N, C-alpha and C positions, 0 to 999 in steps of 0.2 A: 641308627647311627651306632658303631661301636665305641662304647667307653675307652679311656688309657687300660693297658693291662694291669694287672693286680699288682707287678712289681714295681710298676712305676706310680700308682696311684697310694700304694701302702703307706701309712703314716709312718715316720721314721723317729717319733717321740712319743714316750709313755711306755706302756707295757702292750704287746701286742700278741698274737698267739696265730702262728699256720700251723694248722693242723691237716696231715696229708697220708695217704697210703703209699707204701713203695712203688715206683715207678710214675709218681705224678708231676714231676718238675721240682722236687723241693730243692735241690742244689744248684738247679738254673735260677731259681726263686733267689735262693739267697746270694747267688752270684750277683744278680741285677743289684737286691738290694745294697750289697759290699760295693758296687760301682757307684750307686747314689750317695752311700755313704763318702765316700773318696772324693767324689766330685763337690759335695755340700748341694745336692740336688733338693729341691723343694723349699727353698727359704725357708723361711719362718711359719709358713701354715702347715705341711705337711714335711716339711725337712730336718734335720737335727739342729740347723741352725749354724752349723760351720764344716770345714772339710775337715776329715779325718786320714790319719795314716793308718796302715796295718796293726802297728802295735796298740791304737786306742779302739779297735773293733773286736770284739770278744763274739766268738763264734763255736759254741758248744754242741757237741754229736755225744753218740753212744759208743762208737767203737775206735779202736786206733785205726783200722783200716779205713773207715768211713773219715776220720780227721785227714788222713793223707790225701785220700783222694779229693777232699772237698778243698783243701789248701792248694793242689795243684790246679782244680779245675777254675778256682778263684785266679790264680796267677794267671792262665791262660785266657782267660775273661777279660783282666786289666789289659794285658798286651796287645789281644785284637781289637780292645775299645779302642786303645791309643792309637793303633794304627789306623782304625779306622776315621777317628777324629783327624787325623793327618791325609785323608784322602791317599793310603798308601793301599787299601785293600776295597773290594766290594763289601758291603754291606754283610759281616758274619749273620745278624739275625735282625728280625723287625724291632724288636726289643731295644738293640743297640741303636738304631737309625731312629727311633722314637726319640731314647734319650736324647743322641746329640741334636735333634730339634728343637730340645727345649734352651738349646744355647745360640747366642748369635755367632756368625762365622768368624767373627775377630776373637772370639774366646775359644774356638777349637785347638789352636795350638798351645792354650796354657794350660785347657783341659787334657789334653794327650800327653803333656810332661808331667801333669800330676799323676795321669794313669800310668804311665811309665814308673815312676818315682814307687808309687804304691806296689808295684809289680815286681821291683827289685828289692823292697821291703818284705815281700812275703816269707822268708826265714824268721822274721820276728814277728810274723802275726801271732795272734793268740786267738789261734784253731785248736782246740783240744777235747780231750773227753770230759765228761762229768765229772768222772772219778780223779783224772789228774787236776783240772781246774781246782776241784776242790781241797786236794793235796796242795798244789801250790800256794792256794790262799791260807790255808793253816800255818804253811811254812814262811810265808812272807810278813805273817799277822801273829806271829807266835805269842808274843806278850798281850796282844788284843783279844785271842781266842783262849789263852792261859794253856795252849798245848805244847807240847817239846817240839823242840827245832827239829829234831832226828826223827822221822816217823818213817814207817814201813807201811805199805798198802797189803794188807792180808788177801789173797784171793783163793786159796785153800783154809775152808771154815771145817774141816773134817773134825779137828780135836775140838774145838767151840761146840760142834752138835755132839760129840762123844760125852764131852762135859754136860751139856743139857739134860742129855738123856740119863747119865748117872745120877744129877741132881733130882730129875723127874721121879727115878725108881726110890731113891732116898726118900723122898718125901711123900708120895704118894705111895709105892707099894710096901716099903718096910711095917708100916701102922696096919697093913692089911691082917687078917684071919681066916681061918676055915674055908669055905669054900671061895670067897675070893682071891686070898692068896693062890689057892690051887689053880685058880682060873687064870690067873694072871703068869703064874710058872708055865703052865701049859702052852698059854698062848704065846705071850711075850719072850721068853726065854729070859736072857739078860740085855743088857743094855745094848750090845754089839749086833742083836738080832733085831731092832730097831732101825740100824742105821741104812740107808738106802743103799 
């Protein structure tokens, strides 16, 4: 006998980790977990304990492109599941069918409404990159973190690298003498020669 799919059995409490390579269904699994959180699936044993809306669910990924794709895929899954809970479409996939089986048919209309509301709230969803989420938290909690209200995200670090190389040269090369100094001059040149 085959057990429940991971996305339906995965505990929604505590710290959990899903590690997977590209093309292994991470987005599918994340969207399934999202559906469960919206519906309050799993009760007290493996669920979160209550229903959530998109602004209450944090999804963090690596790139801006991934956040846009993830947000759209979750919106589509929410809308598909809502239509399936209303019997408007055939089952989109076995996972949504299994999820619906965990609810009494009398609950399906309420579940569909909850999923529809969540799909409409996806513009407010907390789906972001790691750096943008960190930046938002620093901005929202500026007093607590002791940071400035206005900060900029630096993506070009070449000036910092140049400064580090100049500091390294001053600290290590200036005190050199004789053969060591000649070797450093011949092999390293100036700090700019070490830049990638």
